[in-house]
RODO-2510 file (C-alpha; in nm, 4 decimals, decimal comma):
residues 170
     n   res          X          Y          Z
     1     m     9,5678    11,6798    11,7828
     2     d     9,6005    12,0373    11,8864
     3     g     9,8916    12,1308    11,6592
     4     s    10,1267    12,1867    11,9521
     5     g    10,3263    11,8727    11,8877
     6     a    10,2553    11,7379    12,2368
     7     g    10,1917    11,3671    12,2193
     8     s    10,2577    11,3675    11,8470
     9     p    10,3318    11,0382    11,6736
    10     w    10,5680    11,2354    11,4503
    11     p    10,9428    11,2267    11,4980
    12     g    11,0566    11,5508    11,6541
    13     g    10,7077    11,6189    11,7942
    14     r    10,5605    11,7618    11,4732
    15     a    10,1835    11,7262    11,4831
    16     s    10,1162    11,9306    11,1749
    17     g    10,1740    11,9069    10,8037
    18     s    10,2115    12,2757    10,7388
    19     p    10,5006    12,4904    10,8541
    20     g    10,2686    12,7092    11,0603
    21     g    10,0510    12,4295    11,1971
    22     g     9,6915    12,3329    11,1513
    23     a     9,6991    12,0570    10,8890
    24     d     9,5644    11,7153    10,9776
    25     s     9,8348    11,5119    10,8061
    26     a    10,2012    11,5402    10,7354
    27     a    10,4125    11,4083    10,4546
    28     i    10,7725    11,3055    10,4978
    29     c    11,0320    11,1995    10,2479
    30     v    11,2238    10,8832    10,3346
    31     n    11,5609    10,8687    10,1606
    32     t    11,7994    10,5737    10,1510
    33     r    12,1023    10,8003    10,1304
    34     s    12,0641    10,8625    10,5026
    35     t    12,2595    10,6189    10,7163
    36     d    12,0018    10,6308    10,9922
    37     l    11,6357    10,6374    10,8929
    38     a    11,5178    10,7497    11,2373
    39     t    11,7635    11,0410    11,2431
    40     s    11,6621    11,1391    10,8920
    41     l    11,2953    11,1430    10,9902
    42     a    11,3534    11,3348    11,3112
    43     s    11,5349    11,6101    11,1251
    44     s    11,2307    11,7207    10,9235
    45     a    10,8759    11,5927    10,9433
    46     v    10,7808    11,7885    10,6332
    47     t    11,0002    11,8239    10,3294
    48     s    10,9941    11,9761     9,9851
    49     p    10,8885    11,7530     9,6940
    50     s    11,2156    11,8474     9,5250
    51     r    11,3965    11,6511     9,7972
    52     c    11,1930    11,3378     9,7185
    53     r    11,3969    11,2017     9,4317
    54     s    11,4906    10,8556     9,3161
    55     r    11,5527    10,6077     9,5959
    56     s    11,3032    10,7991     9,8098
    57     a    10,9456    10,7491     9,9216
    58     t    10,6834    10,9752    10,0747
    59     a    10,4884    10,8648    10,3808
    60     s    10,1695    11,0264    10,5072
    61     r    10,0511    10,9559    10,8585
    62     p     9,7965    11,0079    10,9935
    63     a     9,5904    11,0407    10,6792
    64     s     9,2425    11,1492    10,7748
    65     y     8,9177    11,1114    10,5850
    66     n     8,9561    11,4738    10,4796
    67     t     9,3170    11,4348    10,3620
    68     i     9,2483    11,1264    10,1498
    69     n     8,9373    11,2769     9,9889
    70     k     9,1024    11,6109     9,9108
    71     w     9,4183    11,4460     9,7773
    72     a     9,2230    11,2165     9,5451
    73     h     9,0393    11,5200     9,4051
    74     g     9,3570    11,7211     9,3509
    75     i     9,2877    11,9760     9,6235
    76     s     9,6137    12,1207     9,7506
    77     d     9,5148    12,3703    10,0190
    78     t     9,7776    12,2719    10,2767
    79     y    10,1511    12,2235    10,2537
    80     a    10,1210    11,8487    10,3218
    81     l     9,8552    11,8021    10,0513
    82     g    10,0748    11,9946     9,8095
    83     i    10,3644    11,7577     9,8777
    84     l    10,1418    11,4529     9,8376
    85     a     9,9884    11,5813     9,5134
    86     e    10,3227    11,6715     9,3594
    87     t    10,5116    11,3598     9,4621
    88     t    10,2246    11,1445     9,3331
    89     g    10,2464    11,3268     9,0000
    90     l    10,6230    11,2770     8,9971
    91     g    10,5810    10,9041     9,0540
    92     v    10,7558    10,9057     9,3925
    93     p    10,6468    10,5932     9,5832
    94     t    10,3968    10,6988     9,8476
    95     v    10,2698    10,5147    10,1556
    96     v     9,9609    10,6220    10,3493
    97     l     9,8470    10,5110    10,6947
    98     p     9,4839    10,6191    10,7364
    99     f     9,3401    10,7155    11,0735
   100     v     8,9681    10,7021    11,0052
   101     n     8,6622    10,5611    11,1771
   102     s     8,4404    10,2905    11,0305
   103     a     8,1452    10,5242    10,9659
   104     l     8,3615    10,7445    10,7428
   105     a     8,5615    10,4605    10,5871
   106     g     8,2401    10,2896    10,4830
   107     r     8,1173    10,5853    10,2795
   108     a     8,1165    10,5368     9,9032
   109     p     8,3090    10,8591     9,8257
   110     f     8,5929    10,7559    10,0587
   111     r     8,6112    10,4036     9,9146
   112     r     8,6213    10,5453     9,5590
   113     n     8,8954    10,7904     9,6536
   114     v     9,1074    10,5187     9,8171
   115     e     9,0779    10,3140     9,4976
   116     s     9,1578    10,6195     9,2843
   117     l     9,4800    10,6843     9,4763
   118     r     9,5716    10,3155     9,4647
   119     a     9,5247    10,3244     9,0863
   120     e     9,7894    10,5996     9,0792
   121     g    10,0293    10,3714     9,2662
   122     v     9,9778    10,5037     9,6190
   123     r    10,0119    10,2328     9,8842
   124     i     9,7262    10,2816    10,1291
   125     l     9,7628    10,0583    10,4336
   126     l     9,3922    10,0106    10,4999
   127     g     9,2396     9,6679    10,5549
   128     g     9,3969     9,3397    10,4561
   129     p     9,7305     9,2018    10,5728
   130     g     9,9668     9,4704    10,6964
   131     g     9,6987     9,7383    10,6946
   132     v     9,4945     9,9008    10,9674
   133     q     9,1254     9,8545    11,0243
   134     p     8,9045    10,1613    11,0707
   135     h     8,8280    10,2251    11,4359
   136     e     8,4840    10,2614    11,5865
   137     p     8,3332    10,6120    11,5757
   138     h     8,4127    10,8334    11,8761
   139     t     8,7108    10,6191    11,9846
   140     g     8,9967    10,7780    11,7889
   141     g     9,1194    10,9850    12,0816
   142     t     9,1781    10,6737    12,2884
   143     l     9,3850    10,5084    12,0126
   144     i     9,6499    10,7735    11,9474
   145     d     9,9096    10,6244    12,1838
   146     t     9,8670    10,2661    12,0594
   147     y     9,8078    10,3256    11,6880
   148     p    10,0675    10,1451    11,4705
   149     w    10,2241    10,4615    11,3240
   150     h    10,5397    10,2674    11,2416
   151     l    10,3623    10,0733    10,9653
   152     a    10,3907    10,3663    10,7216
   153     l    10,7598    10,4124    10,7920
   154     d    10,8266    10,0391    10,7725
   155     e    10,6556    10,0201    10,4343
   156     a    10,8348    10,3319    10,3070
   157     g    11,1628    10,1790    10,4208
   158     r    11,0838     9,8643    10,2223
   159     l    11,0050    10,0731     9,9158
   160     v    11,3305    10,2671     9,9237
   161     s    11,5374     9,9578     9,9983
   162     g    11,3913     9,7844     9,6942
   163     d    11,2104     9,5093     9,8838
   164     r    10,9165     9,3746     9,6907
   165     v    10,5714     9,4462     9,8257
   166     s    10,2919     9,2001     9,7696
   167     p     9,9914     9,3334     9,5717
   168     d     9,7607     9,2849     9,8726
   169     r     9,9565     9,5587    10,0541
   170     l     9,8574     9,8232     9,7974
***
């Protein structure tokens, strides 16, 4: 993604997680007090952790190899990573939809970091039922338009509505 918002899977065309652009992931707060989830999401792709309170969830999509590894290690060098780090520490339910190729997903550091975030209660939709499979290397650009971005929002919606999530979805 070029940061322009063109072709963005984000509501409102936001392609970036930082107010000025350039981040590779964005975090959004899904709140059940909104009568229309889609309208709520379109109004602000990035929100302050202080707005993610009870009856809310944070969703991160796309979560790259870089984002997941930095987040697991507590690195907060972008606005989106700062939101993810803080809301995780606050215990706000968080859903992540990775967009990573199989060569990167197979690396031991990535696998450890996914498990580390899961141990903190983060729902990472990678593998298994309801999750995505890593794509083949060098094919990510061809998958942007067909990638199931809605999975993160669907899962966040289930979290804020109180629907139970099976352990295999973590």
